[in-house]
MDTraj code that builds the backbone (N, CA, C; nanometers):
import mdtraj as md
import numpy as np

residues = "MET THR GLN ARG ILE ILE TRP GLY ASN VAL ASN ALA ASP GLY SER ILE HIS SER GLY SER GLY ASP PHE ALA ILE THR ARG THR ASP ASN GLY VAL TYR MET ILE GLN PHE ASN ASP ASP PHE THR THR THR PRO ALA ILE VAL ALA SER GLN VAL ARG TRP GLY ASP ILE GLY GLN LYS THR ALA ASP ASN VAL VAL PHE PRO PHE LEU ASN LYS ASN GLY ALA THR ALA ILE THR GLY ASP ASN SER GLY ASN ARG THR ASN ARG ASN PHE ALA PHE ILE ALA ILE GLY VAL".split()
xyz = np.array([
    [-3.2621, -4.2511, -0.7983],
    [-3.4020, -4.2048, -0.8013],
    [-3.3958, -4.0775, -0.8683],
    [-3.4785, -4.0231, -0.9586],
    [-3.4763, -3.9120, -1.0582],
    [-3.5160, -3.7800, -0.9407],
    [-3.4318, -3.6788, -0.9612],
    [-3.4682, -3.5703, -0.8954],
    [-3.5435, -3.4722, -0.9731],
    [-3.6529, -3.4116, -0.8834],
    [-3.7525, -3.3565, -0.9452],
    [-3.7724, -3.1872, -0.8972],
    [-3.7686, -3.1105, -0.9724],
    [-3.8347, -2.9554, -0.9433],
    [-3.9515, -2.9342, -0.9630],
    [-4.0101, -2.8714, -0.8897],
    [-4.1370, -2.7744, -0.9059],
    [-4.1139, -2.6235, -0.8667],
    [-4.1581, -2.5400, -0.9782],
    [-4.1242, -2.4314, -0.9314],
    [-4.2669, -2.3432, -0.9743],
    [-4.2661, -2.2350, -0.8958],
    [-4.3644, -2.1347, -0.9219],
    [-4.3586, -1.9503, -0.9115],
    [-4.3989, -1.8943, -0.9792],
    [-4.4414, -1.7517, -0.9640],
    [-4.5954, -1.7223, -0.9292],
    [-4.5758, -1.6875, -0.7946],
    [-4.6975, -1.6798, -0.7427],
    [-4.7537, -1.5257, -0.7302],
    [-4.8864, -1.4635, -0.7756],
    [-4.9490, -1.3650, -0.7287],
    [-4.9598, -1.3269, -0.5814],
    [-4.9846, -1.2167, -0.5776],
    [-5.0047, -1.1756, -0.4535],
    [-5.1405, -1.2028, -0.3717],
    [-5.2465, -1.2442, -0.4622],
    [-5.4027, -1.2833, -0.4485],
    [-5.3753, -1.4335, -0.4566],
    [-5.2783, -1.5017, -0.4525],
    [-5.2537, -1.6517, -0.4412],
    [-5.2895, -1.7208, -0.5862],
    [-5.3165, -1.6214, -0.7066],
    [-5.3286, -1.6920, -0.7872],
    [-5.1717, -1.7455, -0.8789],
    [-5.1579, -1.8375, -0.9918],
    [-5.0568, -1.8513, -1.0306],
    [-5.0183, -1.7807, -1.1348],
    [-4.8853, -1.7023, -1.1260],
    [-4.8260, -1.6113, -1.2717],
    [-4.7980, -1.6963, -1.3909],
    [-4.6782, -1.8256, -1.3235],
    [-4.6303, -1.9003, -1.4030],
    [-4.5705, -2.0119, -1.3474],
    [-4.5530, -2.1127, -1.3801],
    [-4.4662, -2.2548, -1.3079],
    [-4.4538, -2.3658, -1.3801],
    [-4.4421, -2.4604, -1.3126],
    [-4.4128, -2.5939, -1.3626],
    [-4.5348, -2.6555, -1.3900],
    [-4.6535, -2.5942, -1.3353],
    [-4.7774, -2.6910, -1.3698],
    [-4.8020, -2.7906, -1.2910],
    [-4.7450, -2.8445, -1.1752],
    [-4.7737, -2.9519, -1.0946],
    [-4.7774, -2.9024, -0.9681],
    [-4.8248, -2.8001, -0.9167],
    [-4.8774, -2.7632, -0.8065],
    [-5.0083, -2.6692, -0.8014],
    [-5.0747, -2.6519, -0.6764],
    [-5.1763, -2.5676, -0.6394],
    [-5.1637, -2.4920, -0.5198],
    [-5.2142, -2.3410, -0.5393],
    [-5.1868, -2.2882, -0.4205],
    [-5.2956, -2.2190, -0.3810],
    [-5.3090, -2.1785, -0.2558],
    [-5.4467, -2.1092, -0.2047],
    [-5.3692, -2.0094, -0.1046],
    [-5.4350, -1.8921, -0.1112],
    [-5.3938, -1.8063, 0.0082],
    [-5.4950, -1.7992, 0.1114],
    [-5.4645, -1.8314, 0.2052],
    [-5.5686, -1.8666, 0.3209],
    [-5.5738, -1.7645, 0.4403],
    [-5.4935, -1.6571, 0.4465],
    [-5.5015, -1.5542, 0.5107],
    [-5.4070, -1.4421, 0.4713],
    [-5.3909, -1.3305, 0.5448],
    [-5.3322, -1.2284, 0.4835],
    [-5.1687, -1.2802, 0.4639],
    [-5.1218, -1.2865, 0.3388],
    [-4.9822, -1.3301, 0.3363],
    [-4.9230, -1.4711, 0.3461],
    [-5.0455, -1.5686, 0.3765],
    [-5.0265, -1.7074, 0.4052],
    [-5.0823, -1.7823, 0.2964],
    [-4.9907, -1.8575, 0.2190],
    [-4.9900, -1.9163, 0.1136],
    [-4.9742, -2.0883, 0.1520],
    [-5.0713, -2.1533, 0.0935],
    [-5.0417, -2.3149, 0.1166],
    [-5.0387, -2.3533, -0.0187],
    [-4.9000, -2.3979, -0.0482],
    [-4.8730, -2.4892, -0.1705],
    [-4.8693, -2.6147, -0.1861],
    [-4.9622, -2.6996, -0.2293],
    [-4.9651, -2.8305, -0.2393],
    [-4.9315, -2.8722, -0.3823],
    [-4.8081, -2.9686, -0.3867],
    [-4.7628, -3.0490, -0.4808],
    [-4.8515, -3.1633, -0.5259],
    [-4.8840, -3.1594, -0.6460],
    [-4.9438, -3.2596, -0.7139],
    [-4.9471, -3.3986, -0.6933],
    [-4.7911, -3.4028, -0.6842],
    [-4.7584, -3.5571, -0.6671],
    [-4.6460, -3.5528, -0.5609],
    [-4.6301, -3.5972, -0.4744],
    [-4.5667, -3.5907, -0.3268],
    [-4.4217, -3.6479, -0.3853],
    [-4.3312, -3.5760, -0.3018],
    [-4.1944, -3.5986, -0.3348],
    [-4.1728, -3.7406, -0.2506],
    [-4.0566, -3.8036, -0.2497],
    [-4.0664, -3.9144, -0.1862],
    [-4.0076, -3.9021, -0.0326],
    [-3.9284, -3.7826, -0.0261],
    [-3.9133, -3.7401, 0.1079],
    [-3.9116, -3.5753, 0.1146],
    [-3.8781, -3.5210, 0.2098],
    [-3.9085, -3.3950, 0.2286],
    [-3.8064, -3.2768, 0.1234],
    [-3.8691, -3.2062, 0.0188],
    [-3.7897, -3.1436, -0.0874],
    [-3.7026, -3.0299, 0.0184],
    [-3.5985, -2.9805, -0.0693],
    [-3.5536, -2.8331, -0.0204],
    [-3.6134, -2.7300, -0.0864],
    [-3.6839, -2.6103, -0.0266],
    [-3.7380, -2.4948, -0.1071],
    [-3.6962, -2.3856, -0.0415],
    [-3.6917, -2.3086, -0.1344],
    [-3.6656, -2.1510, -0.1391],
    [-3.7494, -2.0511, -0.2044],
    [-3.7229, -1.9351, -0.1739],
    [-3.8160, -1.8298, -0.2439],
    [-3.7788, -1.6879, -0.2279],
    [-3.8389, -1.6294, -0.2962],
    [-3.7958, -1.4607, -0.2832],
    [-3.9347, -1.3967, -0.3199],
    [-3.9288, -1.2684, -0.2436],
    [-4.0609, -1.1767, -0.3080],
    [-4.0120, -1.1290, -0.4594],
    [-4.0747, -1.1439, -0.5483],
    [-4.0419, -1.0740, -0.6819],
    [-4.1600, -0.9404, -0.7220],
    [-4.1107, -0.9228, -0.8661],
    [-4.2058, -0.8446, -0.8977],
    [-4.2683, -0.7222, -0.8310],
    [-4.2029, -0.6758, -0.7498],
    [-4.2071, -0.5339, -0.6563],
    [-4.2664, -0.4481, -0.7655],
    [-4.1559, -0.4265, -0.8847],
    [-4.1967, -0.3076, -0.9707],
    [-4.0928, -0.1527, -0.8933],
    [-4.0260, -0.1865, -0.8076],
    [-4.0172, -0.0238, -0.7306],
    [-3.8213, -0.1070, -0.6796],
    [-3.7555, 0.0071, -0.6669],
    [-3.6118, -0.0392, -0.6285],
    [-3.6277, 0.0056, -0.4924],
    [-3.7336, 0.0397, -0.4147],
    [-3.7598, 0.0827, -0.2859],
    [-3.7626, -0.0548, -0.1893],
    [-3.7888, -0.1493, -0.2532],
    [-3.8228, -0.2593, -0.1536],
    [-3.7078, -0.3469, -0.0976],
    [-3.7173, -0.3586, 0.0374],
    [-3.5919, -0.3922, 0.1284],
    [-3.5589, -0.5071, 0.1521],
    [-3.4728, -0.5246, 0.1967],
    [-3.3912, -0.6848, 0.1802],
    [-3.4622, -0.7570, 0.3081],
    [-3.5241, -0.6731, 0.4084],
    [-3.5994, -0.7338, 0.4878],
    [-3.7626, -0.8210, 0.4729],
    [-3.8163, -0.7378, 0.3474],
    [-3.8942, -0.8033, 0.2754],
    [-3.8821, -0.9423, 0.2743],
    [-3.9265, -1.0666, 0.3144],
    [-3.9333, -1.1816, 0.2916],
    [-4.0256, -1.2749, 0.2728],
    [-3.9964, -1.3909, 0.2479],
    [-4.0574, -1.5305, 0.2567],
    [-4.0033, -1.6198, 0.3445],
    [-4.0962, -1.7042, 0.4176],
    [-4.0398, -1.7854, 0.5327],
    [-4.1630, -1.9339, 0.4933],
    [-4.0873, -2.0108, 0.5238],
    [-4.1911, -2.1690, 0.5480],
    [-4.1868, -2.2378, 0.6687],
    [-4.2763, -2.1912, 0.7367],
    [-4.2968, -2.2532, 0.8868],
    [-4.3287, -2.4182, 0.8656],
    [-4.3945, -2.4598, 0.7728],
    [-4.4138, -2.5985, 0.7558],
    [-4.3812, -2.6494, 0.6032],
    [-4.3085, -2.7354, 0.5801],
    [-4.2792, -2.8265, 0.4515],
    [-4.2621, -2.9656, 0.4717],
    [-4.3595, -3.0425, 0.3968],
    [-4.3099, -3.1829, 0.4053],
    [-4.3422, -3.2314, 0.2557],
    [-4.3430, -3.3415, 0.2254],
    [-4.3328, -3.3945, 0.1034],
    [-4.4430, -3.3954, 0.0101],
    [-4.5636, -3.3363, 0.0429],
    [-4.6957, -3.3309, -0.0220],
    [-4.7078, -3.1715, -0.0191],
    [-4.6327, -3.0773, 0.0193],
    [-4.6472, -2.9170, 0.0402],
    [-4.5622, -2.8382, 0.1333],
    [-4.6100, -2.7204, 0.1357],
    [-4.5375, -2.6167, 0.2111],
    [-4.6511, -2.4975, 0.2557],
    [-4.6336, -2.4266, 0.3600],
    [-4.6638, -2.3111, 0.3706],
    [-4.5632, -2.2233, 0.3720],
    [-4.6223, -2.1031, 0.3145],
    [-4.5255, -1.9718, 0.2698],
    [-4.5926, -1.8663, 0.3343],
    [-4.5041, -1.7859, 0.3934],
    [-4.5529, -1.6534, 0.4619],
    [-4.4830, -1.5431, 0.3923],
    [-4.5332, -1.4504, 0.3612],
    [-4.4835, -1.3320, 0.2965],
    [-4.5146, -1.2122, 0.3804],
    [-4.4136, -1.1122, 0.4152],
    [-4.4105, -1.0173, 0.4845],
    [-4.3538, -0.8998, 0.4485],
    [-4.3917, -0.7681, 0.4981],
    [-4.2939, -0.6430, 0.4780],
    [-4.1868, -0.6190, 0.5410],
    [-4.1360, -0.5060, 0.5468],
    [-3.9794, -0.4977, 0.6142],
    [-4.0167, -0.4645, 0.7596],
    [-4.1375, -0.4440, 0.8265],
    [-4.1359, -0.4464, 0.9244],
    [-4.1970, -0.5616, 1.0294],
    [-4.1988, -0.6857, 0.9302],
    [-4.2601, -0.8227, 1.0054],
    [-4.3932, -0.8203, 0.9968],
    [-4.4433, -0.7581, 0.9379],
    [-4.6051, -0.7915, 0.9565],
    [-4.6385, -0.8879, 0.8241],
    [-4.7220, -0.9980, 0.8396],
    [-4.7822, -1.0456, 0.7104],
    [-4.8512, -0.9730, 0.6283],
    [-4.7776, -0.9842, 0.4899],
    [-4.8499, -0.8740, 0.3838],
    [-4.8727, -0.9720, 0.2573],
    [-4.9897, -0.9578, 0.1758],
    [-4.9765, -1.0116, 0.0546],
    [-4.8848, -0.9605, -0.0404],
    [-4.8184, -1.0583, -0.0838],
    [-4.7086, -1.0211, -0.1822],
    [-4.6729, -1.1265, -0.2959],
    [-4.6230, -1.0848, -0.4159],
    [-4.5885, -1.1773, -0.5085],
    [-4.4515, -1.2669, -0.4835],
    [-4.4082, -1.3660, -0.5128],
    [-4.3032, -1.4348, -0.4741],
    [-4.2681, -1.5685, -0.5517],
    [-4.1775, -1.5953, -0.5728],
    [-4.1349, -1.7111, -0.6570],
    [-4.0767, -1.8014, -0.5782],
    [-4.1066, -1.9343, -0.5960],
    [-3.9995, -2.0674, -0.4959],
    [-3.9677, -2.1752, -0.6218],
    [-3.8658, -2.2267, -0.5357],
    [-3.8489, -2.3703, -0.6174],
    [-3.8259, -2.4588, -0.5131],
    [-3.8805, -2.5835, -0.5481],
    [-3.8734, -2.7016, -0.4427],
    [-3.7870, -2.8224, -0.5454],
    [-3.6948, -2.8424, -0.4824],
    [-3.6113, -2.9617, -0.5422],
    [-3.5995, -3.0889, -0.4296],
    [-3.6170, -3.2118, -0.4728],
    [-3.5765, -3.3221, -0.4215],
    [-3.6189, -3.4522, -0.4963],
    [-3.6523, -3.5677, -0.4351],
    [-3.6702, -3.6699, -0.5207],
    [-3.8018, -3.7363, -0.4830],
])
top = md.Topology()
chain = top.add_chain()
for i, resn in enumerate(residues, 1):
    res = top.add_residue(resn, chain, resSeq=i)
    for name in ("N", "CA", "C"):
        top.add_atom(name, md.element.get_by_symbol(name[0]), res)
traj = md.Trajectory(xyz[None], top)
């Protein structure tokens, strides 16, 4: 099986800043983003993300991205501030699988 990589750099408003071109994204709530892969993976991929392009050295390590839902056709990403509040943030992700 051939390994696939889907990656994206997402703006806080849910628009795509840059990426591999094979996914769609929608911001559904404050700090909640639905990532839809154009073609399903065969099995659930691994996915990682980080908040990016903050533009200030004051960003805290607790500012984070989590994925409470992940399957072979997409993921839900939640971004937040260092107090644990859901907050619209720029983030980048990479999903790898087959």
